[in-house]
C-alpha distance (Angstrom), angle and dihedral (degrees) to the residues before:
residue distance angle dihedral
X1 . . .
X2 3.79 . .
X3 3.78 117.2 .
X4 3.81 113.9 -107.0
X5 3.78 114.4 -97.3
X6 3.78 115.8 -103.2
X7 3.79 115.6 -107.3
X8 3.79 111.9 -98.2
X9 3.78 117.9 -121.2
X10 3.82 129.5 -165.9
X11 3.78 114.7 -98.2
X12 3.79 115.1 -120.6
X13 3.80 134.1 -174.8
X14 3.82 109.4 -121.4
X15 3.77 111.0 -120.1
X16 3.81 94.9 15.1
X17 3.78 130.9 118.1
X18 3.79 134.0 -178.7
X19 3.80 127.4 -134.3
X20 3.78 130.8 -170.3
X21 3.79 114.0 -142.5
X22 3.79 129.5 -176.3
X23 3.79 109.3 -157.9
X24 3.77 123.7 -139.6
X25 3.79 90.9 -164.8
X26 3.80 97.3 56.3
X27 3.80 103.0 18.3
X28 3.80 87.7 -129.2
X29 3.81 135.1 120.3
X30 3.79 120.3 -121.3
X31 3.78 136.5 -164.8
X32 3.79 107.9 -140.3
X33 3.81 118.5 -165.3
X34 3.81 116.6 -166.6
X35 3.79 128.5 -170.5
X36 3.80 120.6 -169.8
X37 3.80 122.4 -172.6
X38 3.77 119.2 -119.8
X39 3.78 120.0 -108.6
X40 3.79 132.8 43.2
X41 3.81 118.4 -43.0
X42 3.79 122.0 -116.6
X43 3.82 115.9 -94.8
X44 3.81 93.1 -93.6
X45 3.81 95.3 43.9
X46 3.79 131.3 -106.6
X47 3.79 123.9 -54.5
X48 3.81 112.0 -112.1
X49 3.80 126.7 -140.1
X50 3.81 117.9 -164.7
X51 3.80 115.4 -155.5
X52 3.79 120.7 -159.7
X53 3.82 117.9 -145.5
X54 3.78 87.0 29.7
X55 3.82 92.4 179.9
X56 3.81 88.4 68.2
X57 3.81 102.3 30.3
X58 3.81 112.1 32.7
X59 3.82 101.6 78.8
X60 3.81 92.1 44.9
X61 3.79 91.0 50.9
X62 3.80 93.4 48.5
X63 3.79 93.2 53.6
X64 3.80 92.5 43.9
X65 3.80 91.8 51.4
X66 3.82 96.0 42.5
X67 3.80 91.0 55.3
X68 3.79 95.2 47.5
X69 3.81 101.4 37.2
X70 3.81 93.6 53.4
X71 3.82 87.0 69.1
X72 3.76 99.0 36.0
X73 3.80 89.8 150.1
X74 3.81 87.5 67.4
X75 3.81 103.1 30.8
X76 3.80 99.1 36.4
X77 3.80 88.7 -135.8
X78 3.83 116.5 128.4
X79 3.80 126.5 -152.5
X80 3.79 112.3 -87.4
X81 3.77 141.0 178.4
X82 3.80 113.2 -104.5
X83 3.80 121.0 -154.3
X84 3.80 119.1 -169.1
X85 3.81 113.1 -160.6
X86 3.78 105.6 -154.3
X87 3.76 142.9 145.1
X88 3.82 133.6 -105.8
X89 3.81 96.5 -93.4
X90 3.79 136.5 95.7
X91 3.80 90.6 -132.3
X92 3.82 116.9 101.2
X93 3.81 91.5 -124.4
X94 3.80 130.5 31.3
X95 3.79 93.2 -150.4
X96 3.80 102.0 -168.2
X97 3.82 95.6 39.7
X98 3.81 95.2 48.2
X99 3.81 91.5 45.5
X100 3.79 88.4 59.4
X101 3.81 97.8 40.6
X102 3.79 101.6 43.1
X103 3.80 103.4 45.1
X104 3.81 128.7 82.4
X105 3.77 123.3 -117.9
X106 3.76 124.7 -112.7
X107 3.80 101.4 75.2
X108 3.79 133.5 97.1
X109 3.80 93.7 -126.6
X110 3.81 107.3 128.2
X111 3.79 118.1 -123.0
X112 3.81 95.0 19.6
X113 3.80 140.2 91.7
X114 3.81 104.1 79.2
X115 3.80 99.7 119.1
X116 3.80 96.2 113.1
X117 3.81 93.1 50.7
X118 3.81 90.2 46.9
X119 3.80 90.3 51.3
X120 3.80 89.4 51.9
X121 3.79 88.3 53.7
X122 3.81 90.4 53.3
X123 3.79 95.9 43.7
X124 3.81 101.6 37.7
X125 3.81 103.3 30.0
X126 3.81 113.8 17.1
X127 3.80 101.5 39.9
X128 3.83 93.6 48.8
X129 3.82 90.0 48.9
X130 3.80 92.0 51.9
X131 3.81 92.6 45.7
X132 3.82 91.2 49.7
X133 3.80 92.0 54.0
X134 3.80 102.7 35.9
X135 3.83 139.2 36.3
X136 3.81 101.7 -104.9
X137 3.78 134.0 175.6
X138 3.82 105.8 -132.5
X139 3.81 89.6 -162.6
X140 3.83 92.8 61.9
X141 3.79 108.2 54.4
X142 3.81 123.7 143.0
X143 3.80 136.5 -176.8
X144 3.80 127.4 -156.9
X145 3.80 124.3 -167.4
X146 3.81 137.3 166.4
X147 3.82 130.1 -153.8
X148 3.81 105.7 -23.7
X149 3.81 83.5 6.4
X150 3.81 89.3 58.0
X151 3.79 88.3 49.8
X152 3.80 89.8 52.9
X153 3.81 91.2 49.7
X154 3.81 89.8 55.8
X155 3.80 91.4 46.8
X156 3.82 90.2 54.3
X157 3.80 92.8 46.2
X158 3.81 92.2 50.1
X159 3.81 96.6 44.4
X160 3.85 105.8 26.7
X161 3.83 107.2 20.8
X162 3.82 92.2 165.3
X163 3.82 92.4 62.0
X164 3.83 92.5 85.4
X165 3.76 138.4 7.5
X166 3.84 97.3 -144.2
X167 3.79 124.6 41.8
X168 3.82 126.5 -170.6
X169 3.81 116.2 -170.2
X170 3.79 107.5 -173.9
X171 3.81 117.3 -168.4
X172 3.82 89.6 -20.8
X173 3.82 114.4 -153.9
X174 3.79 92.9 -131.4
X175 3.81 88.8 157.9
X176 3.82 92.1 68.2
X177 3.81 116.2 121.1
X178 3.78 95.4 -2.1
X179 3.82 91.4 -48.8
X180 3.78 89.6 -58.2
X181 3.80 93.9 165.3
X182 3.80 91.4 66.9
X183 3.80 91.1 65.8
X184 3.81 87.7 76.9
X185 3.81 95.4 46.6
X186 3.85 95.9 93.1
X187 3.80 89.0 56.7
X188 3.80 90.4 65.1
X189 3.79 92.8 54.9
X190 3.79 90.8 48.4
X191 3.81 92.1 48.0
X192 3.80 93.7 49.3
X193 3.79 92.3 45.5
X194 3.80 88.8 54.5
X195 3.81 94.8 47.1
X196 3.80 125.5 10.7
X197 3.82 117.2 -132.9
X198 3.80 135.6 -176.3
X199 3.81 100.7 -117.3
X200 3.77 134.7 149.0
X201 3.82 131.7 -159.8
X202 3.79 128.7 -167.6
X203 3.80 116.8 -166.0
X204 3.80 112.3 -170.2
X205 3.80 132.7 174.7
X206 3.80 137.0 169.8
X207 3.80 121.5 -107.1
X208 3.82 92.8 -123.2
X209 3.80 96.6 50.0
X210 3.78 93.6 94.8
X211 3.81 100.4 30.6
X212 3.78 127.7 39.4
X213 3.78 120.4 -79.3
X214 3.82 117.7 -131.5
X215 3.81 89.9 -99.7
X216 3.81 92.6 49.4
X217 3.80 91.4 52.8
X218 3.81 87.9 63.9
X219 3.81 93.0 48.7
X220 3.82 122.0 107.0
X221 3.82 85.9 -132.2
X222 3.81 93.3 54.5
X223 3.82 95.5 119.1
X224 3.81 93.1 47.4
X225 3.79 92.1 48.2
X226 3.79 92.2 47.6
X227 3.80 91.1 52.8
X228 3.81 92.6 49.1
X229 3.78 92.4 48.3
X230 3.78 91.2 48.8
X231 3.81 90.1 53.9
X232 3.80 94.3 47.4
X233 3.84 94.9 47.2
X234 3.81 91.5 -162.1
X235 3.80 96.3 173.9
X236 3.79 98.4 41.2
X237 3.81 94.7 43.0
X238 3.82 89.7 53.1
X239 3.80 93.2 45.1
X240 3.80 93.2 47.0
X241 3.80 92.1 48.3
X242 3.79 91.8 52.5
X243 3.78 89.1 49.0
X244 3.79 92.9 52.0
X245 3.81 92.2 48.7
X246 3.81 95.7 45.6
X247 3.86 93.8 86.4
X248 3.81 88.9 59.4
X249 3.79 87.1 76.3
X250 3.79 86.7 93.2
X251 3.82 87.3 63.2
X252 3.81 94.7 46.7
X253 3.84 105.6 -88.8
X254 3.81 112.1 122.3
X255 3.80 110.2 -163.3
X256 3.80 126.6 -166.4
X257 3.81 127.8 -175.5
X258 3.81 122.0 -158.1
X259 3.80 127.5 -173.7
X260 3.79 108.0 -161.6
X261 3.83 108.7 -146.6
X262 3.81 120.6 -129.6
X263 3.83 93.2 5.5
X264 3.79 128.6 124.9
X265 3.80 130.6 -160.6
X266 3.81 93.2 -77.3
X267 3.81 103.5 31.4
X268 3.80 91.4 52.9
X269 3.82 92.6 68.5
X270 3.84 100.4 83.3
X271 3.81 94.8 41.8
X272 3.80 89.8 45.9
X273 3.81 90.9 53.1
X274 3.78 92.2 51.5
X275 3.79 92.2 49.8
X276 3.81 92.1 41.9
X277 3.80 95.0 55.3
X278 3.78 91.9 52.2
X279 3.79 90.8 47.3
X280 3.79 95.5 46.2
X281 3.81 97.5 44.2
X282 3.79 101.5 38.5
X283 3.80 114.5 114.3
X284 3.78 115.2 -92.0
X285 3.77 114.9 -96.5
X286 3.81 114.8 -109.0
């Protein structure tokens, strides 16, 4: 006779907890996942990494950090607190909610333009809640976003550069709203020229985000997709932005551009997260 099947148990992430937050700033509900490393914190508190689209990114980031931080003497990556900012759904992306939260105002695109309210939620509600519950280092805060999330990261950097010390803009949708986000870019240069800061920015994009991936070439919509990608110029917009910001190194902004080979807009997410954690948590250069 066959042995009885073992009883199934829910899978959990060791060290993680989930919070429900209702934001005053946005009027929206959020699902906040938090992972704290085991053991005592350093004297100044743990660094904190905030991950946008937490439904799709949090678990990947936890595993990537757990593997690397356990051998910090080799990897150079310290333990850190991870905060996934997600939505109350089991889907990886809450399309309508993120479209509102992650895009800047000033366009006529319906259902968008809530980036400033979302940033107020992070700065005035979420960060204080995390700091009240965990030993954090306010001088080592990072934010990671992809697609519209990458667009939001750039919006924050351009308009509120003191909000974080490390910024990761993955596959940023610079094309959105007639490249509206770039209107605020000169403000960053002016702010850094007035007061130097120690900031870092990683801009990463997949090789197949401007041209067709092998799978897309076989699609009946190949021509339509190729035309859309040509208009959006994902790779070149990201590369050109990094090039324009590179001279700001003299005012304290270190910018790095990475083109991830063989990756498309979706497949780039896990490799981006791995690269982003190393970038965000590496010790500051002397």
